[in-house]
C-alpha positions as CSV (number, residue, x, y, z in Angstrom):
1,X,27.7,3.1,-9.2
2,X,26.9,-0.5,-8.3
3,X,29.4,-3.3,-8.8
4,X,28.4,-7.0,-8.8
5,X,31.6,-8.9,-8.8
6,X,32.4,-12.6,-9.4
7,X,29.3,-13.6,-11.4
8,X,31.0,-16.5,-13.0
9,X,29.5,-19.8,-14.1
10,X,30.9,-21.7,-11.0
11,X,30.1,-18.9,-8.5
12,X,26.5,-17.8,-9.4
13,X,24.5,-19.8,-8.6
14,X,26.7,-21.5,-6.0
15,X,26.4,-25.3,-6.2
16,X,25.9,-25.5,-2.4
17,X,22.7,-23.4,-2.7
18,X,21.1,-25.6,-5.4
19,X,19.3,-28.9,-4.7
20,X,20.4,-31.4,-7.3
21,X,17.6,-32.1,-9.9
22,X,17.9,-35.8,-9.3
23,X,17.2,-35.4,-5.6
24,X,14.2,-33.0,-6.0
25,X,13.3,-31.4,-9.3
26,X,10.9,-28.9,-7.8
27,X,13.3,-27.8,-5.1
28,X,16.0,-27.5,-7.8
29,X,13.9,-25.1,-9.9
30,X,12.9,-23.1,-6.8
31,X,16.6,-22.8,-5.7
32,X,17.5,-21.6,-9.2
33,X,14.7,-19.0,-9.1
34,X,15.8,-17.8,-5.7
35,X,19.4,-17.3,-6.8
36,X,18.3,-15.6,-10.0
37,X,16.1,-13.2,-7.9
38,X,19.1,-12.4,-5.6
39,X,21.2,-11.4,-8.7
40,X,18.3,-9.4,-10.0
41,X,18.0,-7.5,-6.7
42,X,21.7,-6.8,-6.6
43,X,21.6,-5.5,-10.2
44,X,18.5,-3.4,-9.9
45,X,19.9,-1.5,-6.9
46,X,22.0,0.5,-9.4
47,X,20.6,3.9,-10.0
48,X,22.8,5.2,-12.8
49,X,25.6,2.7,-13.6
50,X,26.0,-1.1,-13.2
51,X,29.2,-3.1,-13.6
52,X,29.1,-6.9,-13.5
53,X,32.3,-8.8,-13.6
54,X,33.3,-12.5,-13.8
55,X,36.3,-14.6,-14.4
56,X,36.2,-17.4,-17.0
57,X,32.7,-18.0,-18.3
58,X,29.8,-15.8,-17.1
59,X,27.0,-17.2,-15.0
60,X,24.1,-18.9,-16.8
61,X,21.9,-16.1,-15.4
62,X,23.6,-13.4,-17.5
63,X,22.4,-12.9,-21.1
64,X,24.7,-13.9,-23.9
């Protein structure tokens, strides 16, 4: 079983890891893609069962 904990809207992606779009739009998109890939890797390590949890609203990276 794989657990990915704390995937809330204010935690994933962490604001400190994302370049603001007004500073550099290309870097902003690259940062978002990198963080999305990290979540993907964490989730795809599960072989049989995956549990994702969050507090409050879920991350924008999680499907509705």
